[in-house]
N, C-alpha and C positions, 0 to 999 in steps of 0.2 A: 117413747120416741127413740130412745137409744137402741131398743131392740129392733125397731124398724130399720134404722140406719145400718145396724150391724148385718141384718139379713140382706139388705140391698148391696152391701159392699162385699159379700162373700164372693161374687163373681165380678171380675174386672170387665171393663168395656170390651177388651179384645176377646175375652172368654165368652161374653154374650154374643159376639159377632159369629162365633163358630156355630152357635145354635141358630141364630137368625138366618145364616146363609143356607142352612139345611132346607129352609122353606122353598128354595128355588128348585129342589130336586123333584123329579116326577113321582117318586114313590110317596112323597107327602101330598102332592097335588092330586094324585090319582086315587088315593085311599084315605080320604079324610074321615075323621071321627064324626058320626052323626050329631047334630046340634042337641038333640034331646039327651044324648049320653053325656055330652060336654057339660050340660046344665046340672047333671046329677053328680058330677065330680067337683073337685075343689082345687084351688091353686096351692093348698097346703097338703103335700104328699103324705105327711105323717098322720094326718087326720083320718085317712081312709085306706091307707096301704100298709100291710104288714110286711116287714123285712125278715125273711126266714134266716135262720142261722147259717144255712148252707150257702147263702149268697153274700154273707158279710165279708168273708175272706176275699171273695172276688171283687167286691166293692173297694176293699182296702187296697188291693193290687191295682185296680183301675185308677183310683184317685191318688194313690201314693201312701206309703206307710206313715202312721203318726198323725194323719189328718182326720177330721171329723167327717167321715164319708157319708153318714146319714144327712148331715146338714148340706153337704155338697150335692148329693143326688136330689135332695129336696129343692135346692136352689135351681138346679138344672130343670127339674120338672116345672117349677113356677115360671121360669123364662119361656120354656116350650109351650106351656099351657097358655100363658098370656099372649104369646105371639101366634098361637094356633099351629105350631109345628108338631103335630101329632098325627099318627096314622094307625089305621086298623090293620094289625098284622094278620089277624084272623077274627072270627066272630066274637071271641072272648078275650082278645089280647090287643093291647095298645102299645105301640113302640114310640119312643121319643129320643131325640138326640141329647147327648151330654156335651159339656164344654171340652171334654177330652178329645183331642184331634189326632186322627190317623195321619200317617206319613203322606197320604195322597190328598190331604186337606179336608177330608170328610169327617163328620162327627161320629164318635162311637155311640152306638145305640144301646139302650136297655129297654126292658119291657115290663109292663104290669099286666096281670091277668085277673079275671073275675074269680073270686074265691067261693067255691061251692060248699065249703064247710060251714055248717050252721053255728051261729053265735060268735063268729070271728069277723075280722075286718072284711069289708066287701071285696077288697082287692088285695093282691100280694105281689111283691116284686118277683116276677117269674123268670127273668132272664138277665144275666150279666155276663158278658163275654169273658173268656179266659185271655188275659192280655198277653200271656206268653205265646199265644197263637197269632198275635197281631203285630204290626209294625206301627208304632206311634211316633208322632212328630217329636215328642220329647226325647225319644231314644236315639234319634238320628239327627237332631238339630245341629250337632257339631259337624256334620257332613252335609253341606249344602247340596251336593250332587244327588243325595238320596231323598231329598225332600221335594215334593211336588207342590207348586203353587196352585191353589184352588182357583179354577175359572169355570166358565160355562162349559158343560160337556159338549163334546163334538157330536155332530149328527150321527145317528146310527147308520151302519153300512146298509145298502139296499138288501131287501129280502131276495136271496138267491134261490128262487123257486126251482130252477132247473137242477141246481145242486142237490136240493132235497129229493127231487125225483130220481136222480142218479143213485143217491144213497139208498133210497127205498127199494130200488130194483137190484141192488148189489147182493152178492151171495149171503153175506152175514145178516142182512135184514130179512131176506127171504127165508133163510134157514132157521132163524131164531126170532120169531114173532113174539110180541108181548102177550101173555095169556089174557083171554077175554075178560076174566073177572078183575084183573089189574087195570085193564083199559077202562072198564066201567067205573072203577073207583076213581081213576084219574079224571075221567070226564065229569064226575060229580063235583069236582072243584070248579066252580063257574068262572072264577077270576084267573089271573095269570099265575105263572109258576111261583112267584114270590109270595103268593097268598097261602101256599101249602107246603113249600119247600124252603128250608133255611139255606142261605147262601153265605158261607163264611167269607171273610175279607180276602183270604188268599186266593179263593176261586174267582172272586170279582176282579182282583188284580190280574190273575192269570188270563182271564178273558180279554181284558183291556190290552194286556201284553200281546196276546195272539192277534188282536185287531190292529196292533201298532198305532193305537190312537186312544185318547182319553175319553172313551165312550161310557155311557151309563149302562153298565153290565146288566143290572137288574131289568132295565127296560128292554134290552136285547133279548134276555132270557124269556121275559114275558111274551114278547111278540113272536119269537121263533118257536117257543113251546106250543103256543096256540096253533101255529101253522103245522108243526110237526104232528101234533095230536090229531088235528082234523084231517090230515092227509095220511095218517098212519105211517109216517116216516120214523118209526120206532123199532128198536130191537131189544132183546132181553138176554142178559148174561149174568148168571150166578146171582139172581135176585135183584139185579140192577136194571133199571130202565134207561136206555141210552138213546139220545136223539141228537141230530146235527144242528148247528147254528150257522148263520150266514158269514162265516169267516173261513177263508181258505188256509189250508196248511201250507207249509213251505214247498210242497210238491206242486202247488198252483192248480190242483185238480180236485182234491178231496176236502170236504168240509170238516172243520173241527167238531168234535163230539163232546157232549156233556153227559155225565152219568148221575142218575138219581137213585137214592137208596132209602129204604124205610129207616126211620129213626128208632133205634132199639129202646129208647125211653119215651116213645110217643105218648104214653099214657100219663106222663107228667103234666100237670096243669099248665097251660100256656105254651106247651111244646108243639112243634109242627110235626106232622106225620112223616114227612120226607125231608131229605137234605141232599144238596149237591155234594157228591163224594169224589168226583174226578173230572178234570178237563183234559181231553186227549188231543194233543196237537202234533204228535209224532208223524212225520211224513210217511204215507202209505207206500209200500213197495208195489209196483205194478205186478210183479210176480213174487210170491212169497219165497224167501230164500230157501227154505227147506223143501219146496216143491219144484223149484226151477228145473232140476235135472229130470225128474220123472214126468214133468209136463212136456219136456222137450224130446225125450227119447224113451222108447220101450226097452226096459232093462232085463226082463225075465225075472229070475230069482235074484234079489239083491244080496241075499246071504251067499249064494254061490258065486256071484260076481265079485264081492269083496274078498272072499276066500281065494279066488283065482288071482286077484291083484296082489294079495298078501304073499302068495307063493312066488309070484313074479318079481316082487320088489326086494330091495335090500332088507335084510332081516330087521324087524322092529316089533316091539310089543304093542299090539293094537287093541288090547283090552285091559281092564283094571282087575286087580287082585280080588277074587271072591273065593272063599273057602269052598272046596268041593265042586267048583263050577268048571265046565269044559272050556276049551279055548274059545274066545269070542272076539268079535271084530267091531265093537261099537265105535271105537275111536276112528277106525278106517272108514266106516260108513259115514260118520259125521264129516270126516276130512274130505271125502270124495264129493259129498253133497254140496258143501259150502265152497269148496274150491271151484266147482263148476259155476256156482252162482257168481263168484268173484270174476271168473274168466268171462262169463257172459256179459256182466256189467262193463267190463273193459273192452269188449268187442274182440276177444281173443279165441272164441270158438269159431273155427273155420268151417264153412259149408260150400260145397260145389255140387249142385243138383245134377248138372250135366254129366259130371264124372261119377256121380253116385257115391259120394263120400263126404262125411263130416268128421272132424277130429278136434281133440283138445289135448293139451299137455297136462298130465296129471300132477306134475311137480315132483313125482317120485322117481327114483332111479333103481336100476337092477344092481346086482352085486359088483358089476364092473363100472358102476356109476354112469351108465348110459340112460338117457331120458326115456321114460315110459309114456306112451301116448294111448289114448282111447279112441277107437275108430268105430264109425257108424255108417250104416247104409240107409237109403230111403225106406220109409215104412208105409204100409197101406193101412195102418191102424190110426187111432186118434192122434198119437204123437207123430210128428213129421219124420223122426229118425228112429233107427233100431240099432241096439248095441251089437257089434260083431266081434271085436277082439281088442286086447291090450297088445301093444307091439313096440319094438324098437325101430328106429328109422332104418329103412332098407332091408329089414329082416323079415323073411317069410312073406306070405301073400299080402297082408294088410300093411306091413312095413314098407314093402315095395310100392304099393298103391299110394301110400301116404307121400312118399318122396316124389312120385310121378305127378301128384296132384297139387302139392303146395310148395312154394318157394317164396319166402322162407317158411320153415316149418312152424307149427303152432308154438307160441311163446308161453312161458310159465306165468302164473299170476304174480302181479307186483302189489306189494302192500305198503311199503314205507317209501317216503320221498325225502325225508330229512332225518338227521340224527335224533331230533326230538321224538320221533316215532319209536325209537329204540332205547333211549336213555332217560331216566327220571332225573330232573334237575331239582335238587333239594333246596335251592335258593328261591324257587317259585312258591307262591302261596298255594296251599291245598285246601279247598272248601269241600263240603260234602252235602248231598241231598238227603238229610236225615229222614225225612218223611218217606221218601221212596225206598230207602234202604230198610228202615225199621218197621214200616207199616205195610207198604205195597208188597214187600218181599219178606214179610215176617215168616213165611213158610220155609224160607231157605236158611233161617237162623237155627243153630243147634238147640235141641230140646233142653240140654243141661244148662245152657246159657239163659234161656228164657225162664226156666223153672227157678233159677237163682235170682234173677233180676225182677221177677214178678212177685216175689214174696210180699205178703201183706195185701195183695189184691186178689181176693177170693174169686171174683167173677172172671178175671183173666186166667188164673190158675185152672179153674174149671173148664174154660174154653180150650186151653192148651191140652188138658187131659183128653177132652173129646176129640180134638184134632189128631193127637198122636194115636188114639185108640180106634179111630174111624175105620170101618171096614170097606168103605167105597169112596170114590172120589168126590161125589156130591156132598156127602156128610163131612168129609175132611175140609172141603172148601167152605162150607157153611160155618164150621167151627172156627176156621181161621178168620173168617169175616167177623165173627163175634169177638175174637181175640183182638183184631185190629181196632174195633170200636171201643173195647174195654181199655186198651192202651191209650187211644186218642183222647178219651174222656178223663183219664187219670194223669194229671200233670206231673205228680210226684214220680210215678212209675216211668212215664215217658222221659222225664229229665234224667232218671237213673239209667235208662237204656242209652240215651244220647251220650251221657258221660262215659259209659263203658265203651261205646263205639269210638269215641274220640281217643280214649286211652289206647285202644287197639290200633287206630290209625297212626297215632304218635309213635308207637313201638315199631310199626311197619316202616315208617320213615327212617327211624334210627337204623333198622336193618339194612335199608338201601344205602345209607351213608357208610355202613361198614362193608357192604358188598354190593356193588352196583348191579350185579346179576340177579339180585332179589326182585327187582322190577322186571317182570316178564312181558315182552311185547305180545300182543294178541290182536286178532281181527274180530270185530264185533259185527256179526252178520246182519242183525236186525237193523243196524244203523249204517251198514256198509262203510265202516270207519275203523281206523286204528285206535288202539288204546293200550294202556299199560296195566298190568295186574299186580296188586300188592297183597301179601298174605295178611289176613286178620285172625289173630288168636283171641277168641272170645271166651274160651273156657279155661285158659291158663294151664294147658297141658303140654305146652311147648310144641304144639302142632297147630298149623292153621286150620280153621274151621270153614272159612269161606274166603273168597278173593274179592277185593275191592277193584272195580273197574274205574280207572282214572283216565280222564280225557283232557287234553290240552286245549284250552279255549283261545279265542282270538285275542283276548285281553292279555294273554301270557300267563294266566293263572291256571291251575289244575282244578278239576272238579271230580269228586268221587260220585259217579252217576248212579251206580247200583252195585249189588253184590251178586256173585255167581257161586254155585256149589263147586266143589273141587273138580267134579267130573266135567261140568260145563266149562270151567276155567281151562282145564287141560285141552279140551276139544278146540276151544277158541285159539289157544296158544299154538297148538299143533298145526294150524293152518299156515302159520308163518314158517316154522321149522320145528324139529324135535326139541322140546324145552331142555336146556342144560341148567337145571335148577335144583337146589337142595330141598325145595318145599313143594314143587309141582312136578310130579312124575307118576308113572303108572303103578308104582308100588303102593300108592295110597289106596287104602281099602274104602270102598264106597258102599253104602247100603243098597240092598236090592231094589228098593222102591224109588231110588233117586233117578230122575229122568231129565233129559234135555229140556 
């Protein structure tokens, strides 16, 4: 009798409620465990389920150190079993809720899978999430603003069929179709996306955040995936299958996209063959920044054009130091391309078809500090305009035609509106997007840094070696994808990388306190926004390896959005003005393979 009472009191009434509430979610209602299978199971988890050694540390982290995690997961199973709150995750896997509550009010799930090994328990504990990747209620209960009260999910947004059609007919979908063998594999999964692809909590929360509503993200993914697959609104990129969902980006035109990727450990019993690896909600540019100029005007030879502009302008070094390399103009080419994009977005590219001229202010000056303009004539080619000349106002043919056609003359690009665009305020909080910096941009991190911090992780070291030694872009990208997966699945290594990143950010902030010029203003073309660049020294050689892109948010806090290579950082900073910095200049030597 005592044992029975002790088992019943393992879970409090409130903890049982967390499990019972899960029964209201569609994922449990839509994928019930068949009655004949239920009868073959037991409410005593330990009588038929083996707990592998590899999951015990995860259970300890999930329930809390020092607690009897086997007794707790058994009590959670009994409550879920008795209440019928179980679901078929796939044909051999059953998932059930625990009493551990996420910050959004939902229960953390674990899974058991059928054991194919002869002479062993018929089932084993196949999945326990890594709590470091999750936001739990117990971690944020001191901050009420960060805890969501669980309530009935909001209705799903309507299916945006027209948006799917637009995406399907866009260039990226037409040019990069999903291979037929992959399509056939995906079609073999009869049920919704959640039946074959694992969706981590952070991506479910990201989808709800994009929808600006507390929707059932899994239900949305299941519905929209079926529609996208049946209508072939899919595209393929570096082994990832990408499809739209019925949520508009902030541009109010383009649908948010979700990326699926094969699970590198899909052979593991109970694992799913695919997983959601990214949710893309960045507003799409109507014209890609890097193509805006060449789509607007025929330029002839770009190399000859920038060399001509360099000869005209005040002397400046327009290339990076490379041993034995001839003079090059990569910085000037980038400057002209993205300056035009900024001018076009500001409406400062002037056109007069009747007078046969278009022009813009390059933002550069000649040795006497007079502004240099770029002038164009109407074109009979695909682009509406054709480059004619760089000129000064009133000088020679095009300089005179410029003055005769426009008053006032074309204005320079404007980038900053307030002092916060130029100065870093050390009193503000600086957060960072560690996943985007360390995983999405792992190929921008220095090899020496990665080799040092990945020690002890043989699979990650092997992937890094293949990435560094790759002879072609596709092999390099594939190796870096494997490296990302290896880091993501190794909590110890990931934590080590995050700690080293935080150390570098702290050092950068100290440098700014010592010299405010350390924070370099820059224009971020892909977001059409201002940012500040901070140097990150990751290899402890007293030289920065990458630059942290820092953006001031509406809340007043800073966020480190991403990292740039030194070449990319200089090009972005040069759009504002020639950097006056002790760490960001053209004397930095950059590797030959480094590209924008």
